[in-house]
C-alpha positions as CSV (number, residue, x, y, z in Angstrom):
1,M,-136.3,-153.0,-234.7
2,A,-134.1,-153.2,-231.8
3,D,-135.4,-152.0,-228.3
4,L,-134.0,-148.3,-227.2
5,R,-133.2,-147.9,-223.9
6,T,-135.4,-146.2,-221.5
7,S,-135.2,-142.5,-221.9
8,F,-134.7,-139.9,-219.1
9,V,-135.3,-136.1,-220.4
10,T,-131.8,-135.0,-219.7
11,L,-130.1,-138.3,-221.3
12,E,-131.9,-138.0,-224.3
13,D,-131.0,-137.5,-228.1
14,A,-133.3,-134.8,-229.0
15,S,-133.3,-135.6,-232.9
16,T,-134.2,-139.4,-232.0
17,Q,-135.4,-139.7,-228.6
18,A,-133.0,-142.6,-227.8
19,A,-131.3,-142.5,-224.2
20,L,-128.1,-141.6,-224.0
21,P,-125.3,-142.9,-221.5
22,I,-123.5,-140.1,-219.6
23,H,-119.9,-140.1,-220.7
24,K,-116.6,-139.5,-218.6
25,A,-114.9,-136.4,-219.5
26,L,-111.7,-135.6,-218.8
27,E,-109.7,-132.0,-219.0
28,G,-107.7,-132.0,-222.2
29,E,-110.5,-134.2,-224.1
30,A,-112.2,-133.3,-227.3
31,I,-115.8,-132.3,-226.7
32,A,-117.0,-134.0,-229.9
33,N,-119.0,-137.2,-229.2
34,K,-119.1,-136.5,-225.6
35,N,-122.9,-136.6,-223.7
36,A,-121.3,-135.5,-220.4
37,H,-122.9,-133.5,-217.6
38,G,-122.9,-129.4,-217.4
39,A,-120.3,-129.3,-214.9
40,L,-117.7,-128.6,-217.5
41,V,-118.5,-124.9,-218.2
42,A,-115.5,-124.0,-220.5
43,K,-113.5,-125.4,-223.4
44,D,-109.9,-124.3,-224.9
45,D,-109.2,-123.0,-228.2
46,S,-108.6,-126.4,-229.2
47,D,-112.2,-127.3,-228.5
48,N,-111.2,-129.4,-225.4
49,F,-112.9,-129.5,-222.0
50,K,-111.1,-126.9,-219.9
51,Y,-111.7,-126.8,-215.9
52,L,-111.7,-123.4,-214.4
53,E,-108.5,-122.9,-212.3
54,I,-108.4,-121.2,-208.9
55,D,-105.5,-119.4,-207.1
56,P,-104.6,-120.6,-203.8
57,A,-107.2,-118.0,-201.9
58,G,-110.1,-120.0,-203.7
59,A,-110.5,-116.9,-206.2
60,L,-111.3,-117.8,-209.9
61,K,-108.2,-117.1,-212.1
62,V,-109.5,-114.8,-215.1
63,S,-107.3,-113.5,-217.9
64,M,-108.0,-110.3,-219.5
65,G,-105.2,-110.0,-221.4
66,A,-106.0,-110.9,-225.0
67,D,-109.5,-108.7,-224.8
68,Y,-107.5,-105.7,-225.9
69,A,-104.0,-104.6,-227.3
70,C,-102.2,-101.5,-225.5
71,L,-101.1,-99.0,-228.6
72,S,-99.1,-96.2,-227.6
73,D,-96.3,-93.3,-229.1
74,D,-94.5,-90.5,-227.8
75,G,-92.6,-87.6,-229.7
76,E,-91.5,-84.3,-229.7
77,D,-91.8,-81.2,-231.3
78,S,-88.0,-79.6,-230.4
79,A,-88.6,-76.3,-232.2
80,G,-92.2,-75.6,-231.1
81,S,-94.7,-73.9,-233.4
82,A,-97.6,-71.1,-233.6
83,T,-99.8,-73.4,-235.8
84,Y,-100.9,-77.2,-234.7
85,V,-97.9,-79.7,-235.6
86,T,-98.3,-83.6,-235.0
87,I,-96.3,-84.9,-232.2
88,A,-97.6,-88.5,-231.6
89,T,-98.9,-90.8,-233.7
90,I,-100.9,-94.1,-233.7
91,T,-101.8,-96.3,-236.8
92,L,-105.1,-98.0,-235.9
93,T,-106.7,-100.9,-237.4
94,A,-109.6,-100.7,-240.1
95,D,-113.3,-101.6,-238.3
96,K,-111.7,-102.4,-234.7
97,V,-113.1,-100.6,-231.7
98,Y,-111.0,-98.3,-229.6
99,K,-111.4,-97.2,-226.0
100,D,-109.7,-95.5,-222.8
101,L,-107.9,-93.0,-224.8
102,E,-104.7,-91.4,-222.6
103,A,-102.4,-88.6,-223.0
104,L,-99.7,-87.1,-221.5
105,V,-98.6,-83.7,-222.9
106,S,-95.9,-81.1,-222.0
107,C,-94.3,-77.9,-222.7
108,F,-92.5,-75.0,-220.7
109,R,-94.6,-72.4,-222.1
110,D,-98.4,-72.0,-223.0
111,A,-99.6,-74.5,-225.2
112,V,-102.8,-76.3,-226.1
113,F,-103.0,-79.8,-227.3
114,Q,-105.9,-81.7,-229.2
115,A,-106.3,-85.4,-229.7
116,I,-107.7,-86.2,-233.7
117,W,-108.9,-89.5,-235.5
118,I,-108.0,-89.4,-239.1
119,D,-110.1,-91.6,-241.6
120,N,-109.0,-92.5,-244.9
121,E,-105.8,-90.2,-244.3
122,G,-104.2,-88.6,-247.9
123,D,-107.5,-90.1,-249.7
124,P,-110.1,-87.3,-251.4
125,G,-112.4,-88.7,-248.5
126,E,-110.4,-88.0,-245.4
127,V,-112.2,-87.1,-242.5
128,Q,-110.5,-85.5,-239.4
129,T,-112.6,-86.0,-236.1
130,T,-111.3,-83.9,-233.1
131,L,-111.8,-86.2,-230.2
132,V,-110.5,-83.8,-227.5
133,S,-109.5,-80.3,-227.9
134,G,-108.5,-77.6,-225.7
135,V,-106.0,-79.6,-223.5
136,R,-103.9,-76.4,-222.0
137,V,-100.4,-76.5,-220.3
138,G,-98.6,-73.4,-219.1
139,A,-96.8,-71.7,-216.5
140,G,-96.6,-73.7,-213.2
141,D,-98.7,-76.6,-214.9
142,Y,-96.1,-77.8,-217.7
143,N,-97.6,-81.4,-218.1
144,E,-101.2,-82.6,-218.4
145,M,-102.2,-86.3,-218.0
146,V,-105.5,-86.8,-219.4
147,H,-107.9,-90.3,-219.6
148,F,-111.0,-90.6,-221.0
149,A,-112.3,-93.8,-219.8
150,C,-116.0,-93.6,-221.6
151,M,-114.3,-92.6,-224.9
152,E,-114.7,-95.1,-227.4
153,F,-115.1,-95.0,-231.4
154,T,-114.7,-97.2,-234.3
155,A,-112.1,-96.8,-237.2
156,G,-113.2,-96.4,-240.5
157,S,-113.4,-99.5,-242.8
158,T,-111.1,-98.3,-245.6
159,G,-108.1,-96.2,-246.0
160,T,-105.2,-95.2,-244.0
161,Q,-106.9,-94.9,-240.0
162,K,-104.5,-92.6,-237.4
163,L,-104.9,-91.1,-234.0
164,I,-102.9,-88.4,-233.5
165,I,-101.9,-85.3,-230.5
166,Q,-101.4,-81.9,-232.2
167,G,-100.2,-78.9,-229.9
168,K,-99.5,-75.5,-230.9
169,N,-97.4,-72.8,-228.6
170,L,-99.5,-69.9,-227.7
171,N,-97.4,-67.0,-226.8
172,A,-93.7,-68.4,-227.5
173,L,-92.2,-71.0,-229.2
174,S,-91.1,-74.1,-227.0
175,A,-90.4,-77.4,-227.5
176,M,-93.7,-79.8,-227.1
177,T,-93.8,-83.4,-225.9
178,A,-96.7,-85.9,-226.1
179,T,-97.3,-89.6,-225.2
180,L,-100.6,-91.1,-226.5
181,S,-102.0,-94.4,-225.7
182,I,-105.1,-96.0,-226.5
183,K,-106.8,-99.8,-226.1
184,E,-107.4,-101.9,-229.3
185,M,-110.5,-104.1,-228.8
186,A,-109.9,-107.8,-230.0
187,Y,-113.6,-108.1,-230.6
């Protein structure tokens, strides 16, 4: 039987208790079969080592772009309506988490708007959940911007999933517009 090298705890193969050398590990090299110190704390999508980057001021560069997708729609009901009509619609992805609902609604006359999540649209098991109700506009306040930073929900697992803004005029018909946006989380 061959003699094994002297074993140091941080350089030991846990399954055989054999001592292992520290390998040189350079940025871009594959992680597999490397016994390197933990100074390399990141890896890329190809399982290669990736050094953390800093900007000229020494601050760590962080990208949040891959964490969510911004979805939005805007629309208008030019005739106005005394009953709720859909003005803006976003089609959602099943089982995705949604956050940060925002809406800008507008009308020159008194109107009320609501945001509704539709689970299984058009199916016998359709469920409509009112997320926001009673957003009002009227004389002197023709636009209303709402942002619900703490609102979060998970779209249903089956059927068509939608987020809509509906509006109706209260005392006289007038055109209504709405812009709707929400973040679809990547996880």
